[in-house]
VEXNU-335347 format. One record per residue (C-alpha): residue in three letters; residue number from 1; y, z negated, x. Coordinates in steps of 0.2 Angstrom, whole numbers, always signed. Each point is the difference from the previous one (the first is absolute). Example, Ala and Ser with C-alpha at 12.3 -4.5 7.8 and 13.67 -1.06 7.14 Angstrom:
2
REC  code  pos      Y      Z      X
REC   ALA    1    -22    -39    +62
REC   SER    2    +17     +3     +6
! end
This chain:
192
REC  code  pos      Y      Z      X
REC   ALA    1  +1256   -714   +131
REC   ASN    2     +9    -17     -3
REC   SER    3     -8     -3    -17
REC   SER    4    -17     +3     +8
REC   GLN    5     +4    -12    +15
REC   ALA    6     -1    +15    +12
REC   ASP    7    +12     +5    +14
REC   LEU    8     +4    +19     +0
REC   TYR    9     +9     +7    +15
REC   VAL   10     +1    +15    +11
REC   ASP   11     -5     -1    +18
REC   GLY   12     +4    +17     +9
REC   LYS   13     -7    +13    -12
REC   THR   14    -13    -11     -8
REC   LEU   15     +2     -9    -17
REC   ILE   16     -8    -17     +1
REC   CYS   17     -5    -11    -14
REC   THR   18     -7    -17     +5
REC   PRO   19     -2    -17     -9
REC   MET   20    +16    -11     +4
REC   LEU   21     -2    -12    +14
REC   SER   22     +4    -18     +0
REC   PRO   23     +3    -10    +16
REC   SER   24    -18     -6     +0
REC   SER   25     -8    +17     -3
REC   SER   26    -11     +7    +14
REC   GLY   27    +11    +12    +10
REC   ALA   28    +16     -8     -5
REC   VAL   29    +13     +0    +14
REC   VAL   30    +10    -16     +1
REC   HIS   31    +15     -2    +12
REC   ALA   32     +9    -17     +3
REC   LEU   33    +19     -2     -3
REC   GLN   34     +6    -14    +11
REC   TYR   35    +12    -12     -7
REC   VAL   36     +4    -18     +7
REC   ASP   37    +12    -12     -8
REC   THR   38     -1    -17    +10
REC   GLY   39    +14     -8    -11
REC   SER   40    +18     -3     -1
REC   ASN   41    +11     +3    +15
REC   THR   42    -12    +13     +8
REC   PRO   43     +0    +18     -2
REC   ILE   44    -13     +9     -9
REC   ARG   45    -11    +11    +10
REC   SER   46     -8    +16     -7
REC   SER   47     -8    +15     +7
REC   VAL   48    +11    +11    -12
REC   SER   49    +19     +2     -3
REC   ASP   50     +9     +1    -17
REC   LEU   51    -14     -9     -9
REC   ASN   52     +4     +0    -19
REC   LEU   53    -10    -10    -13
REC   ARG   54     +4     +6    -17
REC   ARG   55     -6     -7    -16
REC   ASP   56     +4     +6    -18
REC   TYR   57     -1    -14    -12
REC   GLN   58     +3    +11    -15
REC   ILE   59    -17     +9     +4
REC   ALA   60     -9    -17     +3
REC   LYS   61     +5     -8    -16
REC   GLY   62     +5    +14    -12
REC   VAL   63    -15    +12     +0
REC   MET   64    -12     +2    -15
REC   VAL   65    -13    +13     -1
REC   HIS   66     -7     +6    -16
REC   VAL   67    -16    +11     +0
REC   LEU   68     -6     +9    -16
REC   SER   69    -16     +9     -3
REC   TRP   70     -6    +10    -15
REC   ASP   71    -18     +5     -4
REC   SER   72     +1    +14    -12
REC   ARG   73    -19     +0     -3
REC   GLN   74     +0    -19     -5
REC   ARG   75    +17     +1     -7
REC   THR   76     +5    -16    +10
REC   LYS   77    +15     -5    +10
REC   VAL   78     +0    -13    +14
REC   GLU   79    +15     -6     +9
REC   TRP   80     +4    -13    +13
REC   TYR   81    +16     -8     +7
REC   PHE   82     +0     -6    +18
REC   GLY   83    +15     -9     +9
REC   PRO   84     +4    -14    +12
REC   ASP   85     -9    -13    -11
REC   GLY   86    -16    +11     -2
REC   GLY   87     -7    +10    -14
REC   SER   88     +1     -1    -19
REC   ALA   89     -4    +10    -15
REC   ARG   90    +18     -3     -6
REC   LYS   91    +17     +4     +8
REC   ALA   92     +9    -15     +7
REC   SER   93    +17     -3     -9
REC   GLU   94     +9     +1    +17
REC   ALA   95     -8    +15     +6
REC   GLY   96    +13     +6    +12
REC   ASN   97     -3    +18     +6
REC   LEU   98    -14     +7    -10
REC   HIS   99    -11    +14     +8
REC   SER  100    -11     +8    -13
REC   PHE  101    -15    +12     +4
REC   GLN  102    -13     +9    -11
REC   PHE  103    -17     +4     +6
REC   PRO  104    -13     +8    -12
REC   GLY  105    -17     -7     -3
REC   LEU  106     +0    -16    +10
REC   ARG  107     -9    -16     -6
REC   MET  108     +9    -17     -1
REC   ASP  109     -6     -6    +18
REC   GLU  110     +6    +17     +7
REC   VAL  111    +17     -2     -8
REC   GLN  112     +2    -18     +6
REC   ALA  113     -5     +6    +18
REC   LYS  114    +12    +15     -1
REC   ALA  115    +14    -11     -6
REC   GLU  116     -2    -12    +14
REC   GLN  117     -2    +14    +13
REC   LEU  118    +16     +8     -6
REC   TYR  119     +9    -16     +0
REC   HIS  120     -4     -4    +18
REC   GLU  121     +4    +18     +5
REC   ILE  122    +18     -2     -7
REC   VAL  123     +3    -17     +7
REC   ALA  124     -6     +5    +17
REC   HIS  125    +18     +7     +2
REC   GLU  126     +7    -18     -2
REC   ARG  127     -1     -4    +18
REC   VAL  128     +5    +12    +14
REC   ILE  129     +1     -3    +19
REC   SER  130    +10    +12    +10
REC   TYR  131     +3     +0    +19
REC   GLU  132     +5    +10    +15
REC   ALA  133    -10     -1    +16
REC   PRO  134     -5     +9    +16
REC   GLY  135    -13    +13     -5
REC   MET  136    -18     -3     -2
REC   ILE  137     -8    +17     +2
REC   ASN  138    -15     -5    -10
REC   LEU  139     +9     -8    -15
REC   GLU  140     -2    +10    -16
REC   PRO  141     +0     -3    -19
REC   ARG  142    -17     -7     -6
REC   HIS  143     +0    -12    +14
REC   PHE  144     +5    -18     -3
REC   MET  145    +12    -12     +9
REC   ARG  146     -4    -19     +1
REC   LEU  147    +16    -11     -1
REC   ALA  148     -1    -18     +5
REC   GLY  149    +13    -13     +5
REC   THR  150    +12     +0    -14
REC   ASN  151     -8    -15     -8
REC   SER  152     +3     +8    -17
REC   THR  153    -10    +10    -13
REC   TRP  154     +6    +16    +11
REC   ASP  155    -14     -5    +12
REC   GLY  156    -15    +11     -2
REC   THR  157     -7    +17     +2
REC   HIS  158    +11    +15     -7
REC   ALA  159     -4    +18     -2
REC   VAL  160    +10    +12    +10
REC   ASP  161     +9    +11    -13
REC   SER  162    +10    +11    +11
REC   VAL  163     +4     +4    +18
REC   VAL  164    +14    +10     +6
REC   SER  165     +0     +4    +19
REC   ALA  166    +15     +5    +10
REC   TYR  167     +3     +6    +18
REC   SER  168    +17     -2     +7
REC   GLY  169    +10     -7    +15
REC   ALA  170     -6    -17     -5
REC   GLY  171    -18     +6     +2
REC   PHE  172    -14     +0    -13
REC   ARG  173     +4    -11    -15
REC   GLN  174     -8     -2    -17
REC   SER  175     +7     -6    -17
REC   VAL  176    -15     -7    -10
REC   THR  177     -2     -6    -18
REC   LEU  178    -13    -12     -5
REC   ARG  179     -5     -5    -18
REC   ASN  180    -11    -14     -6
REC   ARG  181    -14     +8     -9
REC   ASP  182     -9    -16     -4
REC   VAL  183    +12     -8    -12
REC   THR  184    -10    -15     -3
REC   GLN  185     +1     -5    +18
REC   GLY  186     +9    -17     +3
REC   GLU  187    +10     -1    -16
REC   ALA  188     -1    -19     -1
REC   GLN  189    +18     -1     +6
REC   GLU  190     +8    +11    -12
REC   TYR  191    +18     +1     +7
REC   ASP  192     +1     +0    +19
! end
């Protein structure tokens, strides 16, 4: 499903396969995550507790994707490398972690697109936001959460990756994990 840009999941007893939504897609549900930082000597106000912003710089800088395709009829091989600096027909000397994939019968333009897609899927795990908050009964994976107010590259719309709900003496609480699926968003300031 991922390689076809589709979302495959079960709802009740029904298996559903739909195109992956983006925050701007028709029907996308976008919630707001409140975060207010008015400066030093003032407490940060947020609608959540235990807010964690994690970034894995090894993933960001150390991933290289290699896609190879062979056409047995034409007896031709095409390959493409894609990394943080873009695509190339040759492997960079400092490749970092190399992820190689093989697909039969693809043309060069398809191999290039596949390498870029796979690269973005891998580095989507670079940034993870997790938090605990009072429960929102309508919050679920495949929704989006818009974070604003950090004044950093963390601001933006992130995909809801998982929601764990718990009922206890403390009431209805949820632990939520968000991931940035648009890895090209706001990367002008590389280290924040």
